[in-house]
Legacy VTK file of the C-alpha trace (Angstrom):
# vtk DataFile Version 3.0
C-alpha trace
ASCII
DATASET POLYDATA
POINTS 210 float
114.434 88.651 118.698
111.268 89.767 116.914
112.170 87.176 114.088
112.030 84.506 116.600
108.631 85.739 117.695
107.352 85.786 114.237
108.404 82.255 113.633
106.993 81.006 116.728
103.780 82.708 116.166
103.287 80.624 113.048
103.415 77.415 114.897
102.479 78.082 118.434
100.226 80.486 120.545
102.946 82.665 122.400
102.475 83.189 126.226
103.071 86.422 127.974
105.933 85.054 129.768
107.766 83.625 126.567
107.203 87.294 125.423
108.777 88.669 128.494
111.615 86.014 128.424
112.863 87.012 124.691
112.383 90.649 125.443
114.418 90.516 128.304
117.267 88.273 126.829
117.444 90.832 124.119
118.441 93.682 126.286
122.081 94.221 127.457
122.493 92.282 130.872
123.104 95.386 132.868
120.011 97.072 131.533
117.545 94.128 131.374
115.869 95.090 134.389
115.760 98.868 133.906
114.347 101.262 131.366
116.881 102.649 129.100
116.924 106.167 127.224
117.385 104.980 123.625
113.919 106.276 122.835
113.155 108.721 125.751
110.744 111.242 124.936
109.915 109.834 121.694
106.234 109.139 120.794
105.865 105.556 119.184
102.541 104.996 117.614
101.897 101.152 117.181
98.993 99.724 115.428
98.058 96.133 116.515
100.277 96.794 119.475
97.991 94.959 121.946
99.044 91.519 120.777
101.327 89.051 119.430
104.356 90.774 117.592
102.852 93.935 118.031
102.514 93.599 122.018
106.429 92.609 122.010
107.308 95.725 120.062
105.086 97.929 122.383
106.923 96.462 125.331
110.062 96.861 123.884
109.652 100.351 122.736
108.361 101.257 126.215
111.453 99.569 128.058
113.588 101.931 125.837
111.691 105.202 127.141
109.403 105.770 124.232
105.549 107.160 124.948
103.602 104.190 123.247
100.423 104.743 121.728
98.525 101.465 120.827
95.903 101.552 117.943
93.985 98.373 117.778
90.497 97.077 117.734
90.635 94.882 120.917
90.070 97.079 124.064
90.774 94.332 126.379
94.170 93.179 125.244
94.901 96.742 124.503
94.337 98.046 127.881
96.201 94.574 129.300
99.335 95.784 127.520
99.123 99.513 128.499
98.625 98.051 132.291
101.692 95.690 131.740
103.681 98.548 130.422
102.518 100.829 133.170
103.487 98.249 135.816
107.154 98.059 134.497
107.498 101.877 134.680
107.145 102.815 131.292
104.231 105.075 129.776
101.523 103.959 126.976
98.171 104.402 126.090
95.381 102.681 124.152
93.264 104.231 121.388
90.503 101.926 119.966
90.711 101.902 116.253
89.785 99.461 113.319
92.143 99.593 110.752
89.648 98.442 107.993
87.907 101.781 108.788
89.630 104.896 107.169
87.494 107.415 109.911
88.935 105.465 112.642
92.559 105.836 111.147
91.864 109.563 110.998
90.817 109.624 114.417
93.713 107.621 115.742
96.043 110.226 114.588
93.974 112.990 115.582
93.688 111.745 119.177
97.293 110.876 119.354
98.456 114.647 118.271
96.124 115.789 120.625
97.685 113.953 123.488
101.405 114.279 122.489
101.359 116.790 119.548
103.629 114.623 117.276
104.731 111.246 116.072
108.389 110.513 116.267
108.147 106.846 115.170
105.444 104.458 113.899
105.125 100.831 113.354
102.311 99.818 110.998
101.844 96.166 112.403
97.897 95.507 112.570
97.180 92.769 109.914
94.584 90.180 109.466
94.686 86.742 107.749
91.944 84.668 105.882
91.017 81.121 104.783
93.580 79.136 103.118
91.716 78.556 99.948
92.477 78.506 96.167
91.517 81.690 94.333
88.361 80.609 92.812
86.911 79.758 96.207
88.141 82.987 97.730
85.283 85.235 98.669
85.733 88.952 97.148
84.491 90.300 100.705
87.169 88.512 102.391
89.698 89.763 99.694
88.701 93.385 100.237
88.629 93.246 104.001
92.241 91.736 103.799
93.371 94.455 101.498
91.737 97.388 103.611
93.622 96.170 106.817
96.932 94.874 105.368
97.482 97.283 102.521
95.327 100.232 102.485
95.569 100.904 106.345
99.544 101.118 106.183
99.150 103.345 103.286
96.905 105.684 105.018
98.812 105.650 108.117
101.665 106.575 106.099
99.921 109.453 104.921
99.343 110.791 108.201
102.762 109.794 109.714
104.611 111.238 106.900
103.041 114.440 106.933
103.676 114.919 110.735
107.243 113.896 110.151
108.092 116.153 107.456
106.704 118.972 109.514
109.005 118.114 112.439
111.967 117.282 110.373
112.333 113.698 110.689
110.903 110.271 111.893
111.096 106.831 111.527
108.493 104.363 109.919
108.431 100.597 110.232
105.911 98.544 108.048
105.512 94.951 109.232
105.412 92.432 106.230
106.058 88.729 106.325
107.931 86.130 104.268
104.479 85.969 102.195
105.631 89.242 100.886
108.854 87.397 99.331
107.411 84.410 98.031
104.361 82.741 96.801
102.285 80.743 99.013
99.830 78.161 98.179
96.301 78.800 99.243
97.081 82.146 100.782
96.842 84.243 97.820
95.236 87.354 99.287
97.653 87.663 102.330
100.427 86.973 100.033
99.286 89.695 97.495
98.785 91.955 100.527
102.487 91.710 101.634
103.880 91.819 98.357
102.069 95.026 97.900
103.239 96.527 101.254
106.780 95.651 100.412
106.375 97.815 97.231
104.822 100.507 99.105
107.514 100.526 101.699
110.553 100.557 98.911
108.698 103.435 96.843
108.038 105.398 99.831
111.646 105.075 100.790
112.826 106.475 97.524
110.402 109.299 97.602
111.578 110.521 101.026
115.121 109.227 100.850
LINES 1 211
210 0 1 2 3 4 5 6 7 8 9 10 11 12 13 14 15 16 17 18 19 20 21 22 23 24 25 26 27 28 29 30 31 32 33 34 35 36 37 38 39 40 41 42 43 44 45 46 47 48 49 50 51 52 53 54 55 56 57 58 59 60 61 62 63 64 65 66 67 68 69 70 71 72 73 74 75 76 77 78 79 80 81 82 83 84 85 86 87 88 89 90 91 92 93 94 95 96 97 98 99 100 101 102 103 104 105 106 107 108 109 110 111 112 113 114 115 116 117 118 119 120 121 122 123 124 125 126 127 128 129 130 131 132 133 134 135 136 137 138 139 140 141 142 143 144 145 146 147 148 149 150 151 152 153 154 155 156 157 158 159 160 161 162 163 164 165 166 167 168 169 170 171 172 173 174 175 176 177 178 179 180 181 182 183 184 185 186 187 188 189 190 191 192 193 194 195 196 197 198 199 200 201 202 203 204 205 206 207 208 209
């Protein structure tokens, strides 16, 4: 279902109704209109959970009973997503956080811990794109910004998440990568390098904490 959303995002602007329809179809028919308890009382922190794939993840996690915390830059779409979840009977809150700023990442976790005292599961989904140009035309500032959001931010988030999860005895972390993390892509050098790096980070962390 999320793979289908990811594919569509690459070609079209996704409407709220499309996301709702896909999410509803993904639930068992007997539960599609009700909250389930798969993630009941679990705290789910989702970066970039305000739009696109992240929004779909936030809505689905809430539909499974999770207490969703959305960390993102855009307050309007963040609060809209929270309002939608609340209207369906779920629990969610929004914390403004720019993933390119390490201090704001620290603050995101501080505020989450102050509100709930724990993080049970996390989806490091926030990402940014850039111009489709060959390497010699790619501005180093764009490279550095994309690296900070797409690779450094997940690393910093994981440091917080893992610390909390080790202390509480477990948890789950999902890093949202891309097909660009598996192949080379003409003109998308920075994004492709970011996602290859994220895949390596995820695999190495899995071995560290297996």
